[in-house]
C-alpha positions as CSV (number, residue, x, y, z in Angstrom):
1,X,-4.7,-6.8,-0.8
2,X,-5.3,-9.8,-1.4
3,X,-6.3,-11.1,-0.8
4,X,-6.6,-12.7,0.8
5,X,-7.6,-15.3,-1.6
6,X,-7.8,-12.7,-3.6
7,X,-5.3,-10.7,-2.2
8,X,-2.9,-12.7,-4.0
9,X,-4.7,-11.4,-6.7
10,X,-3.4,-8.1,-5.7
11,X,0.1,-9.4,-5.5
12,X,0.1,-10.8,-9.0
13,X,-1.3,-7.8,-10.7
14,X,0.9,-5.5,-8.8
15,X,3.9,-7.6,-9.8
16,X,3.0,-7.1,-13.4
17,X,2.5,-3.4,-12.8
18,X,5.9,-3.1,-11.1
19,X,7.6,-4.9,-13.9
20,X,6.0,-2.7,-16.5
21,X,6.9,0.5,-14.6
22,X,10.4,-0.6,-13.8
23,X,11.0,-1.4,-17.4
24,X,9.8,1.9,-18.6
25,X,12.0,3.8,-16.1
26,X,15.1,1.7,-16.8
27,X,14.6,1.9,-20.5
28,X,13.8,5.6,-20.6
29,X,12.1,6.1,-23.9
30,X,13.0,2.6,-25.1
31,X,9.3,1.7,-24.9
32,X,8.7,3.9,-28.0
33,X,10.5,1.2,-30.1
34,X,7.7,-1.4,-29.3
35,X,6.1,-2.2,-32.6
36,X,2.6,-0.8,-33.0
37,X,1.2,-4.2,-33.8
38,X,2.2,-5.5,-30.4
39,X,0.2,-2.7,-28.7
40,X,-2.6,-3.3,-31.1
41,X,-2.6,-7.0,-30.3
42,X,-3.0,-6.2,-26.6
43,X,-6.1,-4.3,-27.4
44,X,-7.5,-7.2,-29.5
45,X,-6.8,-9.9,-26.9
46,X,-8.4,-8.0,-24.1
47,X,-12.2,-7.9,-24.3
48,X,-13.8,-4.5,-24.3
49,X,-14.8,-3.2,-20.9
50,X,-18.6,-3.2,-20.1
51,X,-20.6,-0.2,-20.7
52,X,-20.2,2.4,-18.0
53,X,-16.6,1.4,-17.1
54,X,-13.5,3.4,-18.0
55,X,-11.5,2.2,-21.0
56,X,-8.3,1.9,-18.9
57,X,-10.0,0.0,-16.1
58,X,-9.9,-3.7,-15.7
59,X,-12.4,-5.4,-13.3
60,X,-11.8,-9.1,-12.7
61,X,-14.3,-11.1,-10.7
62,X,-13.7,-14.6,-9.3
63,X,-15.5,-16.8,-6.8
64,X,-14.9,-20.1,-5.0
65,X,-16.7,-22.2,-2.4
66,X,-14.5,-23.0,0.6
67,X,-15.5,-25.8,2.9
68,X,-14.7,-23.9,6.1
69,X,-16.6,-21.6,8.5
70,X,-17.0,-18.0,7.4
71,X,-15.1,-16.6,10.4
72,X,-12.1,-18.8,9.8
73,X,-12.0,-17.9,6.1
74,X,-12.3,-14.2,7.0
75,X,-9.6,-14.1,9.7
76,X,-7.1,-16.1,7.6
77,X,-7.6,-14.4,4.2
78,X,-7.9,-10.8,5.3
79,X,-4.4,-11.0,6.8
80,X,-2.0,-10.6,3.9
81,X,0.8,-12.1,5.9
82,X,-0.9,-15.4,5.5
83,X,-0.1,-15.3,1.8
84,X,3.2,-17.0,2.7
85,X,1.0,-20.1,3.4
86,X,-0.6,-20.2,-0.1
87,X,0.9,-17.7,-2.6
88,X,4.3,-19.0,-4.0
89,X,5.0,-15.5,-5.4
90,X,5.0,-13.5,-2.2
91,X,8.4,-12.4,-1.0
92,X,7.8,-9.7,1.7
93,X,4.7,-9.0,3.8
94,X,5.2,-6.9,6.9
95,X,2.5,-5.1,8.9
96,X,3.5,-1.4,9.3
97,X,0.8,-0.3,11.7
98,X,0.1,-1.3,15.3
99,X,-2.8,-3.3,16.6
100,X,-4.9,-6.0,14.9
101,X,-5.8,-6.1,11.2
102,X,-8.6,-3.7,10.6
103,X,-9.6,-0.4,8.9
104,X,-6.4,1.6,8.2
105,X,-4.0,-1.2,8.5
106,X,-1.0,-0.9,6.1
107,X,1.5,-3.5,4.9
108,X,4.9,-3.4,3.2
109,X,4.6,-5.9,0.4
110,X,6.7,-7.4,-2.4
111,X,6.0,-10.2,-4.8
112,X,8.4,-12.1,-7.1
113,X,8.6,-9.6,-9.9
114,X,7.2,-6.5,-8.1
115,X,8.7,-3.5,-6.5
116,X,7.8,-2.6,-2.9
117,X,4.3,-1.3,-2.3
118,X,2.1,-0.4,0.7
119,X,-1.4,-1.9,0.5
120,X,-3.9,-0.3,2.9
121,X,-7.1,-1.9,4.3
122,X,-9.9,0.6,3.3
123,X,-12.9,-1.5,4.3
124,X,-13.3,-4.1,7.1
125,X,-16.6,-5.6,8.1
126,X,-16.0,-8.9,9.8
127,X,-16.8,-11.6,8.8
128,X,-18.4,-10.4,5.5
129,X,-16.2,-7.9,3.6
130,X,-12.8,-6.4,3.3
131,X,-10.8,-4.2,0.8
132,X,-7.1,-3.7,0.3
133,X,-5.9,-1.0,-2.1
134,X,-2.7,0.6,-3.3
135,X,-1.7,3.4,-5.5
136,X,1.2,3.6,-8.0
137,X,1.6,3.3,-11.8
138,X,-1.2,0.6,-11.6
139,X,-3.6,1.3,-8.8
140,X,-5.2,-1.9,-7.5
141,X,-8.2,-2.3,-5.3
142,X,-9.3,-5.8,-4.2
143,X,-12.7,-6.2,-2.5
144,X,-13.6,-9.6,-1.1
145,X,-17.1,-10.5,0.2
146,X,-18.0,-13.7,2.1
147,X,-21.4,-15.4,2.6
148,X,-22.4,-18.7,4.1
149,X,-23.4,-21.3,1.6
150,X,-23.9,-25.1,1.6
151,X,-22.3,-25.5,5.0
152,X,-19.2,-23.6,3.9
153,X,-18.2,-20.1,2.7
154,X,-18.7,-18.5,-0.7
155,X,-15.9,-16.1,-1.4
156,X,-16.3,-13.5,-4.1
157,X,-13.5,-11.2,-5.2
158,X,-13.5,-8.1,-7.3
159,X,-10.1,-7.0,-8.6
160,X,-10.0,-3.5,-10.0
161,X,-6.7,-2.4,-11.7
162,X,-6.3,1.1,-13.2
163,X,-3.0,2.0,-15.0
164,X,-1.7,5.5,-15.1
165,X,0.9,7.3,-17.3
166,X,3.2,5.2,-19.5
167,X,2.0,2.0,-17.9
168,X,-1.2,2.3,-19.8
169,X,0.6,1.5,-23.1
170,X,1.6,-2.1,-22.1
171,X,-1.2,-2.8,-19.6
172,X,-3.6,-4.4,-22.0
173,X,-1.1,-7.1,-23.0
174,X,-0.8,-8.3,-19.5
175,X,-4.5,-8.4,-18.7
176,X,-5.0,-11.9,-19.9
177,X,-2.1,-13.2,-17.8
178,X,-3.5,-11.4,-14.7
179,X,-6.9,-13.0,-15.3
180,X,-5.4,-16.5,-15.3
181,X,-3.3,-15.9,-12.3
182,X,-6.2,-14.5,-10.3
183,X,-8.3,-17.6,-11.0
184,X,-5.4,-19.8,-10.1
185,X,-5.0,-18.0,-6.7
186,X,-8.6,-18.9,-5.9
187,X,-7.6,-22.6,-6.0
188,X,-4.5,-22.0,-3.9
189,X,-6.4,-20.3,-1.2
190,X,-9.2,-22.8,-1.1
191,X,-6.7,-25.7,-0.9
192,X,-4.8,-24.0,1.9
193,X,-7.9,-23.4,4.0
194,X,-9.4,-26.9,3.4
195,X,-6.1,-28.7,4.1
196,X,-5.8,-27.2,7.6
197,X,-2.7,-25.2,6.9
198,X,-4.6,-22.0,7.8
199,X,-4.6,-23.3,11.4
200,X,-0.9,-22.3,11.4
201,X,-1.8,-18.7,10.6
202,X,0.4,-15.9,12.0
203,X,-0.2,-15.2,15.6
204,X,1.2,-11.7,15.3
205,X,-1.1,-8.8,16.2
């Protein structure tokens, strides 16, 4: 969701989303007491979105070169349950649907600071592309593409986050954090695959 290398990406952003949403619900209208300069600072720190993109949409792109065969990278990273091998923030990842990972597969997921969500695989083209997406206060879509390069696999991830409702107020403040976490997750996934830990991937269907 997310990735898969990047599906961790999903976890992190969703974690932030859940924290924001939970805080708003728990505090009722308490968010109204946030100083305007704090909200303004969030807008200043977050670069303007490119022309043609929605103002409340954040698209984060990352890439890494993994010294492993493309099929191995795909099979390991597309299965969100393997985040337990490389993402220290994942807490729950259970497959809800029957059969192997593929189009329509749904997961029950939770990260360190997130609520429970249900990512769904909306694209699956082995061994070149997959997408995990979830709705909620911050809708997240993570699309990962793979290509063979220099004897290894080039992984490119596009992380699309779109806040809705009250979550839009605080979302800009967290964008910079999300960007750093997503880039860090690329390194975690690459290290896991190249170290051989991926060979211990889940054997569950």
